[in-house]
C-alpha positions, 0 to 999 in steps of 0.5 A, spaced: 248 695 829 244 691 835 247 684 837 246 681 843 249 675 847 243 670 845 246 671 838 253 671 839 252 664 843 249 661 837 256 661 834 261 661 840 261 659 846 262 665 851 261 661 857 266 664 862 266 670 860 262 675 863 259 681 859 265 686 861 270 682 858 266 681 852 265 689 852 272 690 853 275 685 848 270 688 843 273 695 843 280 693 844 280 689 837 276 695 834 268 694 834 266 700 838 261 698 844 257 704 844 252 702 849 250 696 853 243 694 857 240 688 860 234 685 857 231 682 864 224 680 864 220 682 870 219 676 874 212 676 875 211 676 867 209 669 865 208 665 859 200 665 858 195 661 853 189 665 851 183 661 852 177 664 850 176 671 847 169 675 847 167 683 846 168 688 852 160 689 854 161 696 855 167 698 850 167 697 842 175 696 842 177 692 848 176 684 849 175 680 856 180 674 856 181 669 859 189 667 860 191 660 862 197 660 867 197 653 869 195 654 875 189 658 874 185 662 869 185 670 870 181 674 867 185 679 863 181 686 859 185 687 853 185 692 847 190 689 843 186 688 836 191 682 834 189 678 840 186 671 839 184 665 842 189 659 843 195 665 843 201 664 848 202 671 851 206 675 856 201 676 861 204 681 867 201 679 873 199 683 879 206 686 882 210 685 876 214 691 875 214 693 867 220 699 864 217 705 861 214 704 855 218 711 852 225 708 853 225 701 854 233 700 854 233 706 860 234 702 866 235 708 871 227 710 869 222 710 874 218 703 873 211 701 873 207 696 877 201 692 875 195 692 879 188 689 880 184 694 876 177 695 873 176 698 866 169 699 864 166 695 869 170 689 868 175 686 872 183 685 870 187 681 873 193 683 869 196 685 862 196 681 856 204 685 854 207 688 847 214 686 846 216 694 848 212 693 855 216 688 857 223 692 855 224 689 848 223 693 841 217 694 838 214 688 833 207 691 832 201 695 834 199 689 838 201 684 844 206 679 843 205 672 841 210 667 843 212 661 839 216 655 840 223 660 837 224 662 845 224 655 847 219 650 850 213 653 852 210 652 859 204 655 862 206 659 868 213 659 867 216 666 868 219 669 862 225 670 865 227 663 865 228 662 857 235 665 855 233 670 850 229 674 855 235 675 860 240 676 856 245 682 855 244 687 848 250 691 845 250 697 841 256 696 835 259 701 831 264 698 825 269 702 821 266 702 812 272 696 812 270 692 817 264 689 812 265 682 814 263 684 821 256 686 819 253 680 822 253 677 828 257 671 825 263 676 823 262 679 830 262 671 833 269 670 828 272 676 832 271 674 840 273 666 838 279 669 835 281 672 841 278 667 845 282 662 842 276 657 841 272 655 835 266 658 831 259 652 831 257 653 823 250 650 821 250 643 818 248 641 811 240 638 812 238 634 806 231 632 805 229 625 804 225 625 798 228 623 793 226 628 788 232 632 786 233 640 786 235 639 778 227 636 776 225 643 778 230 648 777 236 649 771 241 654 772 245 657 765 251 662 765 250 667 758 258 669 759 264 669 764 261 672 770 264 674 777 259 672 782 258 666 786 251 663 787 247 658 790 241 655 790 236 651 794 229 649 792 223 649 798 216 646 797 213 650 802 205 649 806 205 654 811 211 659 814 210 661 822 214 668 824 219 668 829 218 672 835 226 673 836 227 675 829 222 680 829 225 683 835 232 682 832 230 686 826 226 691 830 232 693 833 236 694 827 231 697 822 230 690 818 222 688 821 218 687 814 211 685 814 213 679 811 214 673 815 219 669 809 222 676 808 224 676 815 227 669 816 231 672 809 233 677 813 235 675 820 240 669 816 243 676 813 243 679 819 246 672 822 251 670 817 253 676 812 251 672 806 246 675 801 239 671 799 234 672 794 228 668 794 223 666 788 216 664 789 215 660 783 207 660 780 203 654 780 202 654 773 210 654 771 213 649 766 218 645 770 223 645 771 224 652 771 230 655 768 235 662 771 240 665 767 246 669 769 248 674 765 251 682 765 245 687 762 247 692 758 251 697 763 255 691 765 252 689 771 251 681 773 243 679 774 239 674 774 233 673 769 228 667 767 227 664 760 222 670 758 229 674 759 226 679 765 230 681 770 229 678 776 235 681 781 241 685 779 246 681 784 248 685 790 244 691 788 237 689 787 231 684 788 223 684 786 223 686 779 216 686 776 214 683 770 217 675 771 213 669 773 217 669 778 214 673 784 216 675 792 209 675 794 209 669 799 201 671 802 198 664 800 203 662 806 203 666 810 195 668 810 193 667 818 200 665 820 201 672 824 196 669 829 196 662 829 197 658 835 203 655 837 200 648 838 198 648 831 204 650 828 208 645 832 204 640 830 205 642 822 212 643 824 212 635 827 209 633 820 215 636 817 220 633 821 217 627 819 218 628 812 225 631 812 231 626 815 236 630 818 243 628 815 249 631 818 255 631 814 262 633 815 263 641 818 269 641 815 266 642 809 263 649 812 268 651 817 273 653 813 274 657 807 269 658 801 273 655 797 272 648 801 265 648 800 265 646 794 271 644 788 272 650 783 269 648 777 270 652 770 263 652 766 262 652 758 258 658 757 250 656 755 252 650 759 248 647 764 251 648 771 249 645 778 249 639 782 244 634 783 245 629 788 240 624 786 240 623 778 236 616 779 230 618 780 224 614 779 218 615 775 214 614 780 217 619 785 216 625 779 209 623 778 208 623 786 211 631 785 206 632 779 200 631 784 203 635 790 203 641 785 195 642 786 195 643 793 196 650 796 203 649 797 208 654 794 215 652 790 221 657 793 228 658 790 233 660 795 238 664 792 245 665 795 249 670 792 257 674 793 261 679 788 266 682 790 265 689 794 270 692 789 266 690 782 259 692 785 262 699 787 266 701 781 259 700 777 255 703 782 259 709 781 259 708 774 252 708 773 246 711 777 241 705 778 236 704 782 238 700 788 236 696 795 239 700 800 239 695 805 242 690 800 248 694 797 250 697 805 252 690 806 255 688 799 259 694 797 262 693 805 263 685 802 258 680 804 260 673 807 262 669 801 261 662 805 255 661 802 253 654 804 253 658 811 247 662 809 244 657 806 244 651 811 242 657 816 236 659 812 234 651 811 234 651 818 229 657 820 225 653 814 225 646 818 223 649 825 219 655 822 215 652 817 211 646 814 216 645 808 219 640 804 227 641 802 228 639 796 236 634 795 242 637 793 244 644 790 246 648 784 252 652 784 255 656 780 263 659 780 267 661 776 273 664 780 279 662 779 285 660 785 289 665 782 284 670 783 285 670 791 289 675 795 296 672 797 300 676 801 308 675 802 310 678 810 316 677 814 315 676 821 321 681 823 318 686 820 311 686 824 315 685 830 319 691 828 312 695 826 309 693 833 314 695 836 316 688 840 320 682 839 315 677 837 316 670 836 314 666 830 310 661 833 306 667 837 305 671 830 303 665 827 298 662 832 294 669 833 293 670 825 292 663 824 286 663 830 283 669 826 282 664 820 289 666 816 292 661 813 300 661 812 305 657 808 312 658 811 319 655 809 322 652 815 326 657 819 325 662 813 323 669 816 319 670 809 312 667 809 306 667 805 299 669 808 292 667 805 287 673 808 280 668 809 275 670 803 270 674 807 276 680 809 276 684 803 280 689 807 286 685 807 292 687 801 298 688 805 303 686 810 301 693 814 293 689 814 296 683 817 301 687 822 294 691 823 291 684 825 295 681 829 296 688 833 289 688 834 288 681 838 295 681 841 293 688 844 296 695 844 297 694 852 302 688 851 306 693 847 312 696 852 313 704 853 319 706 850 320 714 850 320 718 844 326 720 840 325 726 836 331 728 832 329 734 828 331 734 821 334 740 818 328 742 814 330 749 812 331 747 804 334 752 799 327 754 796 324 755 804 330 759 805 329 763 799 322 764 801 323 767 808 329 771 806 323 774 801 318 774 807 324 778 811 325 783 806 317 784 805 317 785 813 323 791 812 319 794 807 313 794 810 316 797 817 319 803 812 313 805 811 311 801 804 305 798 801 306 791 798 303 790 791 302 784 787 300 785 779 300 780 773 306 777 770 303 780 763 305 787 761 304 790 754 309 789 750 309 796 747 310 799 755 316 795 756 320 798 750 318 805 751 321 804 758 328 801 755 327 794 758 327 788 753 322 783 751 321 776 749 324 773 743 319 773 738 318 765 738 317 765 744 312 770 745 305 768 748 300 765 743 294 766 746 294 772 751 289 775 755 288 781 752 292 786 748 294 790 754 297 784 757 300 781 751 307 779 754 311 777 760 313 782 764 321 783 764 322 789 769 317 790 776 317 798 775 313 799 770 307 797 773 309 800 780 309 806 776 303 805 773 299 804 780 302 810 783 299 814 777 292 811 779 293 812 787 295 819 785 288 820 781 284 818 787 288 823 791 294 819 795 299 824 792 305 820 797 306 814 795 311 808 797 310 802 793 314 795 793 313 788 790 317 781 790 315 778 784 317 773 777 319 777 771 322 773 765 328 775 760 329 775 753 330 767 753 323 766 758 327 764 764 324 766 770 327 770 775 326 774 782 326 781 783 325 786 788 323 792 786 321 799 790 319 806 788 317 812 791 313 818 789 311 824 792 313 827 799 318 823 804 314 827 810 308 830 809 306 837 810 307 838 819 312 841 823 317 842 822 315 841 814 310 846 813 311 845 805 313 838 807 319 835 804 321 831 798 324 826 797 331 826 794 337 821 792 340 820 798 334 819 803 332 814 798 338 810 798 337 810 806 331 808 806 333 802 801 339 801 805 335 799 811 331 794 807 337 790 804 342 792 808 349 795 806 350 796 800 355 801 795 354 805 789 357 806 783 356 810 777 354 805 771 357 806 764 351 807 761 345 809 764 338 806 763 333 809 759 327 809 765 332 813 769 335 820 769 341 820 765 345 824 771 342 821 778 342 813 777 347 809 780 348 801 780 348 797 788 353 793 790 352 789 796 358 784 799 359 777 796 359 774 804 357 778 810 359 776 817 357 779 824 362 781 829 361 779 836 363 780 843 370 777 843 372 771 848 377 773 853 382 767 855 384 765 860 392 766 860 394 758 861 390 758 855 393 764 850 399 760 848 396 753 846 390 758 842 395 763 839 395 759 833 387 759 833 386 766 834 392 768 828 387 763 823 380 768 826 385 774 824 386 772 818 378 770 816 376 777 819 381 781 815 379 776 808 371 778 809 372 785 811 376 785 804 371 781 800 369 783 794 363 786 792 358 785 786 352 788 782 345 786 784 341 792 781 339 799 780 337 805 784 335 811 781 331 817 779 325 816 775 326 819 768 322 826 767 320 824 760 317 818 763 315 822 769 312 827 765 307 822 761 305 819 768 303 826 770 306 825 777 311 828 782 318 826 782 319 819 783 325 814 785 326 807 785 330 801 785 330 794 782 333 788 786 336 783 780 339 778 785 335 778 792 340 779 797 340 774 802 339 778 810 342 771 814 348 771 818 352 767 814 359 767 819 360 769 826 367 772 828 370 775 834 372 782 835 379 783 837 380 786 845 385 792 842 382 798 840 381 800 833 387 806 831 384 810 826 388 814 820 386 820 816 390 821 809 388 826 804 391 825 796 389 828 789 386 824 785 383 824 778 376 826 780 373 821 774 375 814 778 370 811 782 371 810 790 369 803 789 375 802 785 380 805 790 376 801 795 377 795 793 384 796 791 385 798 799 382 792 802 384 787 797 391 789 797 393 785 803 396 790 808 396 787 815 390 790 821 387 794 815 380 793 818 375 798 813 377 804 809 371 809 807 371 816 804 371 822 809 371 829 805 373 832 799 376 839 797 376 841 790 380 848 791 387 847 787 385 840 785 381 834 788 382 832 794 379 825 797 380 824 805 380 817 806 379 814 813 382 808 814 382 803 820 387 798 823 385 793 828 390 790 832 389 782 835 395 780 839 398 788 841 396 795 840 400 798 834 406 802 834 406 809 831 412 806 826 407 799 824 402 805 823 407 809 819 409 803 815 402 800 814 399 807 811 406 808 806 404 802 803 396 804 802 399 811 799 405 807 794 399 803 793 394 809 790 400 812 787 402 807 783 394 804 781 392 811 780 397 816 780 394 819 786 399 824 791 399 825 798 397 833 799 402 837 804 
């Protein structure tokens, strides 16, 4: 979007603010200025008038013009097709330096100088310039025709003396939520809010003609609508172009070939109010009728009396097939080359016919709801406002007489519809649309319809010969309750911006941005009503952002960030990390991770001896017959994978999987399973035939993965395991790590003796903790092995995945450990884990560990047990060790009937 300081000054006073200040403010408040350049036409480019035009004697496409510059008349050779007699033009004299045509915005490129030249035998003393040749945007393929929109044209006056040709242009970028700034008025409002100044809006101009708009136009609402509509009628004899409009619209890609369309587009660009223009044919029966209703897709549309669609409000205009027309060629013919003298005289006639009535500016300076009283209309009823209901019969007769001339009666429509309604409708129904219109409407057009209408009437007054009919027709069915009211807190706004700001300062800035505040005395809570054109304000956070934009982020003091990292290790995260740690250990031991389906064949699980789902909980619609139930174990799938690998030539396999299984009640659990088959080590020195897996080597690998564990003979071996080579896996209920002891100073020993005794008790209790069952380790049942046709295999399945995290760290004793071995005669059928638990749970002082050392089966079954004693404060004497060993022997004899072997 390209704007200029000249356009901004039409709404806000920028005197005293240089371009650097304006640019900085716009960037600070969120309107990004991408580029700034200055338009300053060369001093040797002056206003000239084409006195005569004649064909070039030696060239068909050239003309010889006599151009009057006040002090003299110069001969200029011109090749433009649109040059004509009596035109006011921009004439570059000898010595004028013009910017390059390739990029008129780039001031760093080399300028070229105008010199006297001879073209096909005719001398030319200058050049009639196009808009692009003096540094402006291209408006046509010919020369630039000046008009009174730039100011009073004086022959010989340098073009740079006119404000429009000596200003700054700014190219700005907007975020999608700032639809209110898609017009010059919107950006001017932002600047006015920051500079704390007023916005100047066009005043209402009423015609002196007594005939009111109600005599020529009726508006009928066929249903309840959400749109706001405003209508004006004008009788136009001739419309004239504006070079300022053409340049600005060309910069923004909005330039049209129709003069009236350019006036309309310029009004939309300046005010943000959406306009539509309908031309009434000369044979129309008056008053004409427009109907507003919803079409079959729910869009709010305007129809003529024959139900021909004229426009979809906020979406599309110019539908064919209606008596109303968008063809304005009758009043535009010849206007492109019309000389300024003629247009000025015709404009003078229009001014004499129209009386300027300056109404109270408060009617247009406030909120859109202040423009006119809110009304509620009955369906199928006439809607509008006519300022002159007592027109005489003579006035009507005068109007009928004027209908016979070449003038054109046009209906001007200003409309607004909530961007949310338009966006939702367009999302639901893909219909033809005007991209330029919907680009504005879905981002939020300006609902201040009188501002746009008054601005357009001012353009008609100055750039056309027209009569404006008295009054307006307006349609508004919105209720006051539909307006957004936000409850906010001064304290909350201060906390959000990070600085204590007074209530008065917050209120002042918000009022500068046209927010209406309703506060109750000294209360911190207040109600705020955003302007009607701010469709993006819905919450207190939006209010805070608006305040901060104007207050300035630079005014917020820098505060060091105080970051306190919360404990983020939730039970779910800990479980996940623990499982991946197990996987990492398994991978380090040479295993490959597998991922199988959660589904398994029910007959396979039954054959392996695993439980299956209850019949009422079975899958009602399985994927295939081979995957007709939820798996209750990971082991069958692992061995099926081993079989497939061996069929492909990979005889030695190490696989593991961590995944979900389901019990008979369909409750989910996490299991960890490993399986090996083939050789532990391949055929290589020193194992030329390889080394086969055995139960102890597999348990050793399992220990490197899950940590310390103990084995116990199962009461009933599972059917998938070898009946004689299987064991249940037990791990300690608590785990601890022993760190190096901290040597205390001698002066502290007495004070910390009690604390050290407590640590010693914790150490003994942790070493004597209970062990619980977590899984099974076994060799595969030979029957299943033969059916799968695989080599000898071992597997382990852990039902409760043990935690590898350290739960508690305890110090060690500073004294050396004492080891003593005892050999007892005992029943060989007693599991050692029962013996070990009995010893460690007996509470024998200083006993830290007990483990089997050897067995002898000659003359009975003899078991050698090593006892490890760890003293805490002083070394144990032989008498103390003997008493503790005797306590162990007494325990074994009373519990298991064991006797000391001598």
